[in-house]
PQR file with spaces between the fields and no chain letter, atoms N, CA, C, O and H, PARSE charges and radii, in Angstrom:
ATOM       1  N    MET     1      13.667    1.447   -8.685 -0.4000 1.5000
ATOM       2  CA   MET     1      12.490    1.111   -9.103 -0.0000 2.0000
ATOM       3  C    MET     1      11.857    0.200   -7.833  0.5500 1.7000
ATOM       4  O    MET     1      10.662    0.355   -7.582 -0.5500 1.4000
ATOM       5  N    ARG     2      12.505   -0.575   -7.178 -0.4000 1.5000
ATOM       6  CA   ARG     2      12.166   -1.101   -5.994 -0.0000 2.0000
ATOM       7  C    ARG     2      11.453   -0.084   -4.860  0.5500 1.7000
ATOM       8  O    ARG     2      10.351   -0.271   -4.345 -0.5500 1.4000
ATOM       9  H    ARG     2      13.476   -0.701   -7.382  0.4000 1.0000
ATOM      10  N    ASN     3      12.301    0.960   -4.621 -0.4000 1.5000
ATOM      11  CA   ASN     3      11.831    1.952   -3.660 -0.0000 2.0000
ATOM      12  C    ASN     3      10.516    2.691   -4.379  0.5500 1.7000
ATOM      13  O    ASN     3       9.773    3.271   -3.587 -0.5500 1.4000
ATOM      14  H    ASN     3      13.196    1.112   -5.040  0.4000 1.0000
ATOM      15  N    LYS     4      10.270    2.721   -5.319 -0.4000 1.5000
ATOM      16  CA   LYS     4       9.284    3.380   -6.174 -0.0000 2.0000
ATOM      17  C    LYS     4       8.002    2.577   -5.898  0.5500 1.7000
ATOM      18  O    LYS     4       6.958    3.159   -5.606 -0.5500 1.4000
ATOM      19  H    LYS     4      10.873    2.250   -5.962  0.4000 1.0000
ATOM      20  N    ALA     5       8.090    1.097   -6.002 -0.4000 1.5000
ATOM      21  CA   ALA     5       7.147    0.441   -5.868 -0.0000 2.0000
ATOM      22  C    ALA     5       6.678    0.370   -4.326  0.5500 1.7000
ATOM      23  O    ALA     5       5.487    0.447   -4.027 -0.5500 1.4000
ATOM      24  H    ALA     5       8.938    0.624   -6.240  0.4000 1.0000
ATOM      25  N    ALA     6       7.558    0.239   -3.506 -0.4000 1.5000
ATOM      26  CA   ALA     6       7.114    0.143   -2.016 -0.0000 2.0000
ATOM      27  C    ALA     6       6.517    1.351   -1.590  0.5500 1.7000
ATOM      28  O    ALA     6       5.656    1.333   -0.711 -0.5500 1.4000
ATOM      29  H    ALA     6       8.526    0.177   -3.750  0.4000 1.0000
ATOM      30  N    LYS     7       6.926    2.502   -2.182 -0.4000 1.5000
ATOM      31  CA   LYS     7       6.174    3.763   -1.714 -0.0000 2.0000
ATOM      32  C    LYS     7       4.746    3.831   -2.301  0.5500 1.7000
ATOM      33  O    LYS     7       3.760    4.216   -1.673 -0.5500 1.4000
ATOM      34  H    LYS     7       7.625    2.516   -2.897  0.4000 1.0000
ATOM      35  N    SER     8       4.757    3.375   -3.685 -0.4000 1.5000
ATOM      36  CA   SER     8       3.318    3.138   -4.143 -0.0000 2.0000
ATOM      37  C    SER     8       2.462    2.347   -3.364  0.5500 1.7000
ATOM      38  O    SER     8       1.290    2.702   -3.238 -0.5500 1.4000
ATOM      39  H    SER     8       5.558    3.061   -4.196  0.4000 1.0000
ATOM      40  N    ALA     9       2.909    1.238   -2.775 -0.4000 1.5000
ATOM      41  CA   ALA     9       2.185    0.209   -2.138 -0.0000 2.0000
ATOM      42  C    ALA     9       1.622    0.776   -0.954  0.5500 1.7000
ATOM      43  O    ALA     9       0.472    0.498   -0.614 -0.5500 1.4000
ATOM      44  H    ALA     9       3.861    0.949   -2.878  0.4000 1.0000
ATOM      45  N    VAL    10       2.474    1.682   -0.195 -0.4000 1.5000
ATOM      46  CA   VAL    10       2.115    2.314    1.027 -0.0000 2.0000
ATOM      47  C    VAL    10       1.067    3.221    0.558  0.5500 1.7000
ATOM      48  O    VAL    10      -0.051    3.002    1.024 -0.5500 1.4000
ATOM      49  H    VAL    10       3.408    1.907   -0.472  0.4000 1.0000
ATOM      50  N    ARG    11       1.192    4.225   -0.291 -0.4000 1.5000
ATOM      51  CA   ARG    11       0.063    5.096   -0.560 -0.0000 2.0000
ATOM      52  C    ARG    11      -1.091    4.430   -1.034  0.5500 1.7000
ATOM      53  O    ARG    11      -2.151    4.933   -0.663 -0.5500 1.4000
ATOM      54  H    ARG    11       2.100    4.403   -0.670  0.4000 1.0000
ATOM      55  N    THR    12      -1.170    3.332   -1.829 -0.4000 1.5000
ATOM      56  CA   THR    12      -2.274    2.511   -2.115 -0.0000 2.0000
ATOM      57  C    THR    12      -3.053    1.883   -0.940  0.5500 1.7000
ATOM      58  O    THR    12      -4.283    1.874   -0.905 -0.5500 1.4000
ATOM      59  H    THR    12      -0.309    2.923   -2.130  0.4000 1.0000
ATOM      60  N    SER    13      -2.309    1.389   -0.037 -0.4000 1.5000
ATOM      61  CA   SER    13      -2.897    0.962    1.230 -0.0000 2.0000
ATOM      62  C    SER    13      -3.515    1.823    2.171  0.5500 1.7000
ATOM      63  O    SER    13      -4.379    1.445    2.961 -0.5500 1.4000
ATOM      64  H    SER    13      -1.310    1.396   -0.066  0.4000 1.0000
ATOM      65  N    VAL    14      -2.936    3.351    2.065 -0.4000 1.5000
ATOM      66  CA   VAL    14      -3.431    4.246    2.793 -0.0000 2.0000
ATOM      67  C    VAL    14      -4.870    4.751    2.285  0.5500 1.7000
ATOM      68  O    VAL    14      -5.812    5.027    3.027 -0.5500 1.4000
ATOM      69  H    VAL    14      -2.234    3.658    1.422  0.4000 1.0000
ATOM      70  N    LYS    15      -4.865    4.825    0.765 -0.4000 1.5000
ATOM      71  CA   LYS    15      -6.049    5.255    0.354 -0.0000 2.0000
ATOM      72  C    LYS    15      -6.945    4.265    0.495  0.5500 1.7000
ATOM      73  O    LYS    15      -8.040    4.687    0.866 -0.5500 1.4000
ATOM      74  H    LYS    15      -4.099    4.600    0.162  0.4000 1.0000
ATOM      75  N    LYS    16      -6.875    2.947    0.315 -0.4000 1.5000
ATOM      76  CA   LYS    16      -7.845    1.821    0.658 -0.0000 2.0000
ATOM      77  C    LYS    16      -8.212    1.881    1.964  0.5500 1.7000
ATOM      78  O    LYS    16      -9.421    1.710    2.126 -0.5500 1.4000
ATOM      79  H    LYS    16      -5.986    2.605    0.013  0.4000 1.0000
ATOM      80  N    PHE    17      -7.563    2.070    2.975 -0.4000 1.5000
ATOM      81  CA   PHE    17      -7.837    2.102    4.269 -0.0000 2.0000
ATOM      82  C    PHE    17      -8.580    3.216    4.461  0.5500 1.7000
ATOM      83  O    PHE    17      -9.542    2.963    5.187 -0.5500 1.4000
ATOM      84  H    PHE    17      -6.581    2.209    2.844  0.4000 1.0000
ATOM      85  N    ILE    18      -8.516    4.702    3.998 -0.4000 1.5000
ATOM      86  CA   ILE    18      -9.241    5.835    4.176 -0.0000 2.0000
ATOM      87  C    ILE    18     -10.709    5.625    3.556  0.5500 1.7000
ATOM      88  O    ILE    18     -11.737    6.052    4.080 -0.5500 1.4000
ATOM      89  H    ILE    18      -7.735    4.907    3.408  0.4000 1.0000
ATOM      90  N    THR    19     -10.649    4.971    2.475 -0.4000 1.5000
ATOM      91  CA   THR    19     -12.162    4.610    1.879 -0.0000 2.0000
ATOM      92  C    THR    19     -12.905    3.648    2.669  0.5500 1.7000
ATOM      93  O    THR    19     -14.132    3.685    2.756 -0.5500 1.4000
ATOM      94  H    THR    19      -9.813    4.624    2.049  0.4000 1.0000
ATOM      95  N    LEU    20     -12.199    2.815    3.227 -0.4000 1.5000
ATOM      96  CA   LEU    20     -13.037    1.650    4.012 -0.0000 2.0000
ATOM      97  C    LEU    20     -13.526    2.193    5.243  0.5500 1.7000
ATOM      98  O    LEU    20     -14.597    1.750    5.658 -0.5500 1.4000
ATOM      99  H    LEU    20     -11.202    2.785    3.156  0.4000 1.0000
ATOM     100  N    VAL    21     -12.897    3.120    5.932 -0.4000 1.5000
ATOM     101  CA   VAL    21     -13.140    3.819    7.229 -0.0000 2.0000
ATOM     102  C    VAL    21     -14.265    4.693    6.930  0.5500 1.7000
ATOM     103  O    VAL    21     -15.206    4.694    7.724 -0.5500 1.4000
ATOM     104  H    VAL    21     -12.026    3.479    5.594  0.4000 1.0000
ATOM     105  N    GLN    22     -14.309    5.527    5.771 -0.4000 1.5000
ATOM     106  CA   GLN    22     -15.158    6.455    5.643 -0.0000 2.0000
ATOM     107  C    GLN    22     -16.687    5.847    5.303  0.5500 1.7000
ATOM     108  O    GLN    22     -17.773    6.370    5.552 -0.5500 1.4000
ATOM     109  H    GLN    22     -13.545    5.526    5.126  0.4000 1.0000
ATOM     110  N    LYS    23     -16.388    4.504    4.618 -0.4000 1.5000
ATOM     111  CA   LYS    23     -17.476    3.720    4.420 -0.0000 2.0000
ATOM     112  C    LYS    23     -18.092    3.071    5.584  0.5500 1.7000
ATOM     113  O    LYS    23     -19.251    2.663    5.505 -0.5500 1.4000
ATOM     114  H    LYS    23     -15.506    4.079    4.416  0.4000 1.0000
ATOM     115  N    LYS    24     -17.405    2.947    6.651 -0.4000 1.5000
ATOM     116  CA   LYS    24     -17.865    2.322    7.904 -0.0000 2.0000
ATOM     117  C    LYS    24     -17.760    0.892    7.714  0.5500 1.7000
ATOM     118  O    LYS    24     -18.406    0.140    8.444 -0.5500 1.4000
ATOM     119  H    LYS    24     -16.464    3.279    6.715  0.4000 1.0000
ATOM     120  N    ASP    25     -16.988    0.437    6.783 -0.4000 1.5000
ATOM     121  CA   ASP    25     -16.666   -1.086    6.336 -0.0000 2.0000
ATOM     122  C    ASP    25     -15.960   -1.966    7.492  0.5500 1.7000
ATOM     123  O    ASP    25     -14.898   -1.613    8.005 -0.5500 1.4000
ATOM     124  H    ASP    25     -16.463    1.047    6.190  0.4000 1.0000
ATOM     125  N    PRO    26     -16.551   -2.977    7.802 -0.5600 1.5000
ATOM     126  CA   PRO    26     -15.915   -3.840    8.928  0.2800 2.0000
ATOM     127  C    PRO    26     -14.553   -4.318    8.555  0.5500 1.7000
ATOM     128  O    PRO    26     -13.822   -4.753    9.445 -0.5500 1.4000
ATOM     129  N    GLU    27     -14.146   -4.276    7.310 -0.4000 1.5000
ATOM     130  CA   GLU    27     -12.844   -4.675    6.834 -0.0000 2.0000
ATOM     131  C    GLU    27     -11.847   -3.532    7.204  0.5500 1.7000
ATOM     132  O    GLU    27     -10.651   -3.807    7.099 -0.5500 1.4000
ATOM     133  H    GLU    27     -14.739   -3.922    6.587  0.4000 1.0000
ATOM     134  N    SER    28     -12.183   -2.331    7.609 -0.4000 1.5000
ATOM     135  CA   SER    28     -11.158   -1.359    7.728 -0.0000 2.0000
ATOM     136  C    SER    28     -10.043   -1.746    8.815  0.5500 1.7000
ATOM     137  O    SER    28      -8.900   -1.300    8.717 -0.5500 1.4000
ATOM     138  H    SER    28     -13.153   -2.108    7.695  0.4000 1.0000
ATOM     139  N    GLU    29     -10.425   -2.575    9.828 -0.4000 1.5000
ATOM     140  CA   GLU    29      -9.443   -2.833   10.882 -0.0000 2.0000
ATOM     141  C    GLU    29      -8.431   -3.684   10.200  0.5500 1.7000
ATOM     142  O    GLU    29      -7.247   -3.450   10.443 -0.5500 1.4000
ATOM     143  H    GLU    29     -11.354   -2.937    9.907  0.4000 1.0000
ATOM     144  N    ALA    30      -8.761   -4.695    9.333 -0.4000 1.5000
ATOM     145  CA   ALA    30      -7.772   -5.480    8.649 -0.0000 2.0000
ATOM     146  C    ALA    30      -6.894   -4.683    7.778  0.5500 1.7000
ATOM     147  O    ALA    30      -5.691   -4.912    7.652 -0.5500 1.4000
ATOM     148  H    ALA    30      -9.722   -4.886    9.136  0.4000 1.0000
ATOM     149  N    ALA    31      -7.616   -3.618    7.103 -0.4000 1.5000
ATOM     150  CA   ALA    31      -6.727   -2.826    6.058 -0.0000 2.0000
ATOM     151  C    ALA    31      -5.710   -1.943    7.021  0.5500 1.7000
ATOM     152  O    ALA    31      -4.519   -1.808    6.742 -0.5500 1.4000
ATOM     153  H    ALA    31      -8.593   -3.432    7.206  0.4000 1.0000
ATOM     154  N    LEU    32      -6.307   -1.381    8.144 -0.4000 1.5000
ATOM     155  CA   LEU    32      -5.343   -0.795    9.024 -0.0000 2.0000
ATOM     156  C    LEU    32      -4.087   -1.553    9.464  0.5500 1.7000
ATOM     157  O    LEU    32      -3.004   -0.979    9.578 -0.5500 1.4000
ATOM     158  H    LEU    32      -7.274   -1.491    8.371  0.4000 1.0000
ATOM     159  N    ARG    33      -4.251   -2.803    9.698 -0.4000 1.5000
ATOM     160  CA   ARG    33      -3.103   -3.821   10.160 -0.0000 2.0000
ATOM     161  C    ARG    33      -2.222   -3.837    8.785  0.5500 1.7000
ATOM     162  O    ARG    33      -0.996   -3.728    8.781 -0.5500 1.4000
ATOM     163  H    ARG    33      -5.130   -3.270    9.605  0.4000 1.0000
ATOM     164  N    GLU    34      -2.976   -3.979    7.697 -0.4000 1.5000
ATOM     165  CA   GLU    34      -2.036   -4.264    6.393 -0.0000 2.0000
ATOM     166  C    GLU    34      -1.298   -3.065    6.162  0.5500 1.7000
ATOM     167  O    GLU    34      -0.106   -3.103    5.860 -0.5500 1.4000
ATOM     168  H    GLU    34      -3.972   -4.067    7.700  0.4000 1.0000
ATOM     169  N    MET    35      -1.916   -2.040    6.283 -0.4000 1.5000
ATOM     170  CA   MET    35      -1.257   -0.413    5.998 -0.0000 2.0000
ATOM     171  C    MET    35      -0.167   -0.483    6.967  0.5500 1.7000
ATOM     172  O    MET    35       0.948   -0.296    6.480 -0.5500 1.4000
ATOM     173  H    MET    35      -2.884   -2.008    6.529  0.4000 1.0000
ATOM     174  N    VAL    36      -0.231   -0.744    8.425 -0.4000 1.5000
ATOM     175  CA   VAL    36       0.918   -0.611    9.234 -0.0000 2.0000
ATOM     176  C    VAL    36       2.050   -1.442    8.883  0.5500 1.7000
ATOM     177  O    VAL    36       3.224   -1.086    8.979 -0.5500 1.4000
ATOM     178  H    VAL    36      -1.137   -0.896    8.821  0.4000 1.0000
ATOM     179  N    LYS    37       1.632   -2.586    8.462 -0.4000 1.5000
ATOM     180  CA   LYS    37       2.583   -3.713    7.982 -0.0000 2.0000
ATOM     181  C    LYS    37       3.606   -3.153    6.659  0.5500 1.7000
ATOM     182  O    LYS    37       4.813   -3.361    6.529 -0.5500 1.4000
ATOM     183  H    LYS    37       0.678   -2.875    8.384  0.4000 1.0000
ATOM     184  N    LYS    38       2.815   -2.488    5.875 -0.4000 1.5000
ATOM     185  CA   LYS    38       3.552   -2.042    4.688 -0.0000 2.0000
ATOM     186  C    LYS    38       4.351   -0.821    4.888  0.5500 1.7000
ATOM     187  O    LYS    38       5.383   -0.569    4.267 -0.5500 1.4000
ATOM     188  H    LYS    38       1.835   -2.319    5.980  0.4000 1.0000
ATOM     189  N    ILE    39       3.743    0.015    5.906 -0.4000 1.5000
ATOM     190  CA   ILE    39       4.721    1.329    6.448 -0.0000 2.0000
ATOM     191  C    ILE    39       5.878    0.856    7.179  0.5500 1.7000
ATOM     192  O    ILE    39       6.964    1.418    7.039 -0.5500 1.4000
ATOM     193  H    ILE    39       2.904   -0.190    6.410  0.4000 1.0000
ATOM     194  N    ASP    40       5.723   -0.148    7.956 -0.4000 1.5000
ATOM     195  CA   ASP    40       6.790   -0.640    8.716 -0.0000 2.0000
ATOM     196  C    ASP    40       7.812   -1.256    7.914  0.5500 1.7000
ATOM     197  O    ASP    40       8.975   -0.924    8.145 -0.5500 1.4000
ATOM     198  H    ASP    40       4.841   -0.605    8.069  0.4000 1.0000
ATOM     199  N    THR    41       7.542   -2.212    6.886 -0.4000 1.5000
ATOM     200  CA   THR    41       8.250   -2.722    5.951 -0.0000 2.0000
ATOM     201  C    THR    41       9.059   -1.519    5.147  0.5500 1.7000
ATOM     202  O    THR    41      10.238   -1.767    4.895 -0.5500 1.4000
ATOM     203  H    THR    41       6.598   -2.481    6.698  0.4000 1.0000
ATOM     204  N    ALA    42       8.630   -0.478    4.803 -0.4000 1.5000
ATOM     205  CA   ALA    42       9.320    0.477    4.017 -0.0000 2.0000
ATOM     206  C    ALA    42      10.250    1.290    4.761  0.5500 1.7000
ATOM     207  O    ALA    42      11.287    1.765    4.299 -0.5500 1.4000
ATOM     208  H    ALA    42       7.672   -0.276    5.008  0.4000 1.0000
ATOM     209  N    ALA    43       9.768    1.441    6.089 -0.4000 1.5000
ATOM     210  CA   ALA    43      10.811    2.077    7.213 -0.0000 2.0000
ATOM     211  C    ALA    43      11.897    1.277    7.432  0.5500 1.7000
ATOM     212  O    ALA    43      13.006    1.808    7.486 -0.5500 1.4000
ATOM     213  H    ALA    43       8.926    1.055    6.465  0.4000 1.0000
ATOM     214  N    ARG    44      11.770    0.011    7.578 -0.4000 1.5000
ATOM     215  CA   ARG    44      12.960   -1.052    7.847 -0.0000 2.0000
ATOM     216  C    ARG    44      13.850   -1.023    6.727  0.5500 1.7000
ATOM     217  O    ARG    44      15.054   -1.176    6.933 -0.5500 1.4000
ATOM     218  H    ARG    44      10.868   -0.420    7.534  0.4000 1.0000
ATOM     219  N    LYS    45      13.391   -0.838    5.505 -0.4000 1.5000
ATOM     220  CA   LYS    45      14.086   -1.009    4.402 -0.0000 2.0000
ATOM     221  C    LYS    45      14.792    0.413    4.115  0.5500 1.7000
ATOM     222  O    LYS    45      15.646    0.507    3.233 -0.5500 1.4000
ATOM     223  H    LYS    45      12.413   -0.714    5.338  0.4000 1.0000
ATOM     224  N    GLY    46      14.425    1.428    4.840 -0.4000 1.5000
ATOM     225  CA   GLY    46      15.102    2.776    4.715 -0.0000 2.0000
ATOM     226  C    GLY    46      14.522    3.561    3.469  0.5500 1.7000
ATOM     227  O    GLY    46      15.136    4.507    2.977 -0.5500 1.4000
ATOM     228  H    GLY    46      13.731    1.351    5.556  0.4000 1.0000
ATOM     229  N    ILE    47      13.214    3.082    2.952 -0.4000 1.5000
ATOM     230  CA   ILE    47      12.681    3.702    1.942 -0.0000 2.0000
ATOM     231  C    ILE    47      11.826    5.114    2.416  0.5500 1.7000
ATOM     232  O    ILE    47      11.724    6.111    1.702 -0.5500 1.4000
ATOM     233  H    ILE    47      12.715    2.313    3.352  0.4000 1.0000
ATOM     234  N    ILE    48      11.332    4.989    3.561 -0.4000 1.5000
ATOM     235  CA   ILE    48      10.768    6.002    4.300 -0.0000 2.0000
ATOM     236  C    ILE    48      11.592    6.150    5.577  0.5500 1.7000
ATOM     237  O    ILE    48      12.232    5.181    5.983 -0.5500 1.4000
ATOM     238  H    ILE    48      11.414    4.178    4.141  0.4000 1.0000
ATOM     239  N    LYS    49      11.611    7.418    6.288 -0.4000 1.5000
ATOM     240  CA   LYS    49      12.459    7.518    7.426 -0.0000 2.0000
ATOM     241  C    LYS    49      11.528    7.044    8.737  0.5500 1.7000
ATOM     242  O    LYS    49      10.304    6.916    8.730 -0.5500 1.4000
ATOM     243  H    LYS    49      11.091    8.206    5.958  0.4000 1.0000
ATOM     244  N    LYS    50      12.305    6.852    9.700 -0.4000 1.5000
ATOM     245  CA   LYS    50      11.487    6.063   10.859 -0.0000 2.0000
ATOM     246  C    LYS    50      10.322    6.872   11.472  0.5500 1.7000
ATOM     247  O    LYS    50       9.199    6.414   11.681 -0.5500 1.4000
ATOM     248  H    LYS    50      13.300    6.956    9.706  0.4000 1.0000
ATOM     249  N    ASN    51      10.755    8.213   11.751 -0.4000 1.5000
ATOM     250  CA   ASN    51       9.885    9.169   12.234 -0.0000 2.0000
ATOM     251  C    ASN    51       8.759    9.329   11.274  0.5500 1.7000
ATOM     252  O    ASN    51       7.648    9.305   11.805 -0.5500 1.4000
ATOM     253  H    ASN    51      11.668    8.585   11.581  0.4000 1.0000
ATOM     254  N    ALA    52       8.786    9.483   10.021 -0.4000 1.5000
ATOM     255  CA   ALA    52       7.859    9.667    9.100 -0.0000 2.0000
ATOM     256  C    ALA    52       6.808    8.382    9.058  0.5500 1.7000
ATOM     257  O    ALA    52       5.610    8.505    8.801 -0.5500 1.4000
ATOM     258  H    ALA    52       9.688    9.503    9.590  0.4000 1.0000
ATOM     259  N    ALA    53       7.418    7.228    9.334 -0.4000 1.5000
ATOM     260  CA   ALA    53       6.493    6.013    9.400 -0.0000 2.0000
ATOM     261  C    ALA    53       5.586    6.127   10.574  0.5500 1.7000
ATOM     262  O    ALA    53       4.381    5.883   10.509 -0.5500 1.4000
ATOM     263  H    ALA    53       8.391    7.128    9.543  0.4000 1.0000
ATOM     264  N    ALA    54       6.233    6.520   11.689 -0.4000 1.5000
ATOM     265  CA   ALA    54       5.707    6.700   12.990 -0.0000 2.0000
ATOM     266  C    ALA    54       4.480    7.763   12.870  0.5500 1.7000
ATOM     267  O    ALA    54       3.355    7.538   13.316 -0.5500 1.4000
ATOM     268  H    ALA    54       7.211    6.719   11.742  0.4000 1.0000
ATOM     269  N    ARG    55       4.821    8.805   12.284 -0.4000 1.5000
ATOM     270  CA   ARG    55       3.946    9.728   12.284 -0.0000 2.0000
ATOM     271  C    ARG    55       2.644    9.341   11.233  0.5500 1.7000
ATOM     272  O    ARG    55       1.521    9.774   11.491 -0.5500 1.4000
ATOM     273  H    ARG    55       5.735    8.988   11.922  0.4000 1.0000
ATOM     274  N    LYS    56       2.862    8.600   10.186 -0.4000 1.5000
ATOM     275  CA   LYS    56       1.744    8.284    9.276 -0.0000 2.0000
ATOM     276  C    LYS    56       0.910    7.236   10.293  0.5500 1.7000
ATOM     277  O    LYS    56      -0.312    7.352   10.389 -0.5500 1.4000
ATOM     278  H    LYS    56       3.775    8.249    9.977  0.4000 1.0000
ATOM     279  N    LYS    57       1.526    6.369   10.928 -0.4000 1.5000
ATOM     280  CA   LYS    57       0.817    5.226   11.446 -0.0000 2.0000
ATOM     281  C    LYS    57      -0.136    5.969   12.566  0.5500 1.7000
ATOM     282  O    LYS    57      -1.294    5.643   12.828 -0.5500 1.4000
ATOM     283  H    LYS    57       2.518    6.276   10.850  0.4000 1.0000
ATOM     284  N    SER    58       0.685    7.144   13.221 -0.4000 1.5000
ATOM     285  CA   SER    58      -0.117    7.678   14.365 -0.0000 2.0000
ATOM     286  C    SER    58      -1.375    8.358   13.803  0.5500 1.7000
ATOM     287  O    SER    58      -2.487    8.228   14.313 -0.5500 1.4000
ATOM     288  H    SER    58       1.625    7.409   13.008  0.4000 1.0000
ATOM     289  N    ARG    59      -1.111    9.090   12.716 -0.4000 1.5000
ATOM     290  CA   ARG    59      -2.253   10.049   12.149 -0.0000 2.0000
ATOM     291  C    ARG    59      -3.488    8.870   11.473  0.5500 1.7000
ATOM     292  O    ARG    59      -4.674    9.195   11.431 -0.5500 1.4000
ATOM     293  H    ARG    59      -0.207    9.195   12.302  0.4000 1.0000
ATOM     294  N    MET    60      -3.111    7.801   11.085 -0.4000 1.5000
ATOM     295  CA   MET    60      -4.116    6.968   10.468 -0.0000 2.0000
ATOM     296  C    MET    60      -4.756    6.263   11.584  0.5500 1.7000
ATOM     297  O    MET    60      -5.940    5.954   11.446 -0.5500 1.4000
ATOM     298  H    MET    60      -2.147    7.537   11.120  0.4000 1.0000
ATOM     299  N    GLN    61      -4.016    5.903   12.892 -0.4000 1.5000
ATOM     300  CA   GLN    61      -4.719    5.264   13.912 -0.0000 2.0000
ATOM     301  C    GLN    61      -5.766    6.383   14.632  0.5500 1.7000
ATOM     302  O    GLN    61      -6.835    6.014   15.118 -0.5500 1.4000
ATOM     303  H    GLN    61      -3.054    6.154   13.004  0.4000 1.0000
ATOM     304  N    ARG    62      -5.386    7.600   14.639 -0.4000 1.5000
ATOM     305  CA   ARG    62      -6.096    8.706   15.027 -0.0000 2.0000
ATOM     306  C    ARG    62      -7.610    8.827   14.249  0.5500 1.7000
ATOM     307  O    ARG    62      -8.707    9.034   14.767 -0.5500 1.4000
ATOM     308  H    ARG    62      -4.517    7.900   14.244  0.4000 1.0000
ATOM     309  N    PHE    63      -7.279    8.631   12.878 -0.4000 1.5000
ATOM     310  CA   PHE    63      -8.258    8.843   12.021 -0.0000 2.0000
ATOM     311  C    PHE    63      -9.256    7.625   12.215  0.5500 1.7000
ATOM     312  O    PHE    63     -10.472    7.795   12.300 -0.5500 1.4000
ATOM     313  H    PHE    63      -6.387    8.463   12.457  0.4000 1.0000
ATOM     314  N    TYR    64      -8.624    6.341   12.281 -0.4000 1.5000
ATOM     315  CA   TYR    64      -9.633    5.243   12.591 -0.0000 2.0000
ATOM     316  C    TYR    64     -10.340    5.377   13.933  0.5500 1.7000
ATOM     317  O    TYR    64     -11.527    5.056   13.999 -0.5500 1.4000
ATOM     318  H    TYR    64      -7.636    6.203   12.212  0.4000 1.0000
ATOM     319  N    ASN    65      -9.713    5.818   14.981 -0.4000 1.5000
ATOM     320  CA   ASN    65     -10.394    5.974   16.240 -0.0000 2.0000
ATOM     321  C    ASN    65     -11.606    6.910   16.116  0.5500 1.7000
ATOM     322  O    ASN    65     -12.718    6.644   16.574 -0.5500 1.4000
ATOM     323  H    ASN    65      -8.749    6.080   14.927  0.4000 1.0000
ATOM     324  N    SER    66     -11.266    8.092   15.418 -0.4000 1.5000
ATOM     325  CA   SER    66     -12.195    9.099   15.402 -0.0000 2.0000
ATOM     326  C    SER    66     -13.504    8.790   14.382  0.5500 1.7000
ATOM     327  O    SER    66     -14.510    9.498   14.435 -0.5500 1.4000
ATOM     328  H    SER    66     -10.363    8.308   15.047  0.4000 1.0000
ATOM     329  N    HIS    67     -13.398    7.789   13.557 -0.4000 1.5000
ATOM     330  CA   HIS    67     -14.275    7.605   12.634 -0.0000 2.0000
ATOM     331  C    HIS    67     -15.077    6.109   12.664  0.5500 1.7000
ATOM     332  O    HIS    67     -16.079    5.747   12.047 -0.5500 1.4000
ATOM     333  H    HIS    67     -12.582    7.214   13.513  0.4000 1.0000
ATOM     334  N    SER    68     -14.268    5.432   13.583 -0.4000 1.5000
ATOM     335  CA   SER    68     -14.841    3.900   13.582 -0.0000 2.0000
ATOM     336  C    SER    68     -16.280    3.716   14.123  0.5500 1.7000
ATOM     337  O    SER    68     -16.666    4.677   14.789 -0.5500 1.4000
ATOM     338  H    SER    68     -13.455    5.726   14.084  0.4000 1.0000
ATOM     339  N    THR    69     -17.058    2.815   14.003 -0.4000 1.5000
ATOM     340  CA   THR    69     -18.247    2.624   14.324 -0.0000 2.0000
ATOM     341  C    THR    69     -18.175    2.405   15.973  0.5500 1.7000
ATOM     342  O    THR    69     -19.107    2.785   16.680 -0.5500 1.4000
ATOM     343  H    THR    69     -16.744    2.034   13.462  0.4000 1.0000
ATOM     344  N    LYS    70     -17.065    1.801   16.495 -0.4000 1.5000
ATOM     345  CA   LYS    70     -16.972    1.480   17.930 -0.0000 2.0000
ATOM     346  C    LYS    70     -16.945    2.616   18.681  0.5500 1.7000
ATOM     347  O    LYS    70     -17.423    2.673   19.814 -0.5500 1.4000
ATOM     348  H    LYS    70     -16.307    1.492   15.920  0.4000 1.0000
ATOM     349  N    ALA    71     -16.220    3.859   17.911 -0.4000 1.5000
ATOM     350  CA   ALA    71     -16.080    4.931   19.000 -0.0000 2.0000
ATOM     351  C    ALA    71     -17.505    5.810   18.862  0.5500 1.7000
ATOM     352  O    ALA    71     -17.798    6.633   19.730 -0.5500 1.4000
ATOM     353  H    ALA    71     -15.832    3.813   16.991  0.4000 1.0000
ATOM     354  N    ALA    72     -18.283    5.590   17.813 -0.4000 1.5000
ATOM     355  CA   ALA    72     -19.363    6.297   17.600 -0.0000 2.0000
ATOM     356  C    ALA    72     -20.540    5.843   18.595  0.5500 1.7000
ATOM     357  O    ALA    72     -21.466    6.582   18.928 -0.5500 1.4000
ATOM     358  H    ALA    72     -18.045    4.921   17.108  0.4000 1.0000
ATOM     359  N    GLN    73     -20.383    4.657   18.976 -0.4000 1.5000
ATOM     360  CA   GLN    73     -21.370    4.083   19.895 -0.0000 2.0000
ATOM     361  C    GLN    73     -21.202    4.400   21.465  0.5500 1.7000
ATOM     362  O    GLN    73     -22.006    3.941   22.277 -0.5500 1.4000
ATOM     363  H    GLN    73     -19.630    4.056   18.705  0.4000 1.0000
């Protein structure tokens, strides 16, 4: 049950982050930090593998960089 809750929290934070970035919301940077924190916690506890966590973080950072308002200017 605990693993399921942690995986769900990661998925929820990813979805929240993606919607904020697509809306170009200034809170997206904070959502990125929160998402990375949840992914790192899940990886540290062994709920997701270390390389899977690194891959998710890398993909989300690339997504943020390509859609952020700073990159568009």
